[in-house]
N, C-alpha and C positions, 0 to 999 in steps of 0.2 A: 511434424513430430508431436506426438501426444505423450502425456504423462503416464506413468505406470501407477497401479494401485498403491504400491509401496511408497512412491514419491508423494502421492496425494495424502496418504496417512501421515507421513513425516511432516508435511507442510501443516496439516490440521493440528498436529500435536505441538508444534513450535509455539512458544509464548511470545506475545507481542513485546513483553518486557525484555526478552533476550535479543530481539532483533532491533528494537528501538535505538539502543546506543549506536548501532552500526549506521542507522539512518542519520542520526545526529552527526556522527563523525564524518560521514560522507558529504552531507550538505555544508557543514561548517568548514570543512577543509577546502571547499570550492567557493567560499566567500558568501554563502547563503546563511540565513539566520534560523534560529530555533522557531521564531514566530512564523516564518514562511513555511517551515516543515509542518507546523501545527495547522496552518491554514490549508495546506494540501490534504492532510489527514482529515480535517474537519469537513472539507468539501466532499471527499470521497465517502466518508462514513456517516456524516451527520452528527458526529460526537462533538461535545463541547470540550473546552480546555479541562474542566473537572472530570469529564468522562475519560479523556485520554489518561489523566493521572490515575484514575481509578483502575483502568485496564492494566496499567503498569504495576500498581500496588497489588492488585489481585493476581498478578501473573497469569492473566487470561490467555488461553491458547487461541490460535487463529480461528478455530471452529467457533468458539464462543464470541470472540472479538467481532467477526463478521456476522455471526448469527444474531447479534443484538444491534448491529449497525443498520442504518437506513441509507442504503447505497444511493448515490446521486443518480438521477435519471439519465444523465449524460455519460455515465461510467462506461457504457458500451462503446463510446467513441475513442476509448483508450485502446490503441492498437500498436502493433510493432513487435519487435523481439526483445525479450528480456530473459536472461539466464538460459539462452539457447532455445527458448520456446516462443512461437508466435502466439501472442496473447489471444487473438481472435480464434485460434484453433484449439485452445485448451477446452476439453469437454467437461472436466470437473468444475462445477461452479465456484467452490471454495478456493481451489487452486488458482482459478482465473482471477478471483477477487484479490488474493494475495499478490498475484503478479501485477494487477492494476496498481496496487500501492507501490510495489517495487518500481514500476515504470514511472510513476509520478515522482518518486524520490530521485530516480535517475535523471529525469528531465530537469528537476530543480537543481541538481548538482551540475548539470550541463549548462546552467545559467539561461535556460529557456525563459521567455517572458511568462509571468504569472497568468496572464489572460489566456495564453496558449495552453499552459499546463492545465488550467481549470476548464478547458474546452469551452471558452466563452465566445469563440468565433474566430 
């Protein structure tokens, strides 16, 4: 199942600031911490804590958020299904990157070990 151009545009236009509270709520409701969420975001994007806060304050959309990120070299190891899509089959690079983040947050909420989430081996 591949994404549609409309879906890809909608994803690109969403702001990190509007999605971030959902990530926080999801992980905290499952007993994980804000620090762990930020560790996952930092691993994937290369952003610092200050960068994350700036992205929220600037209401940066996902196109800009990932456009300025330095994606981790092991990000391609993030596979599986999220939101009804197989990540490795998503053709649009930005949509795939957003789904990488969604998948990492999902794994964090499912209490997966951090070394597995961060594809450390």
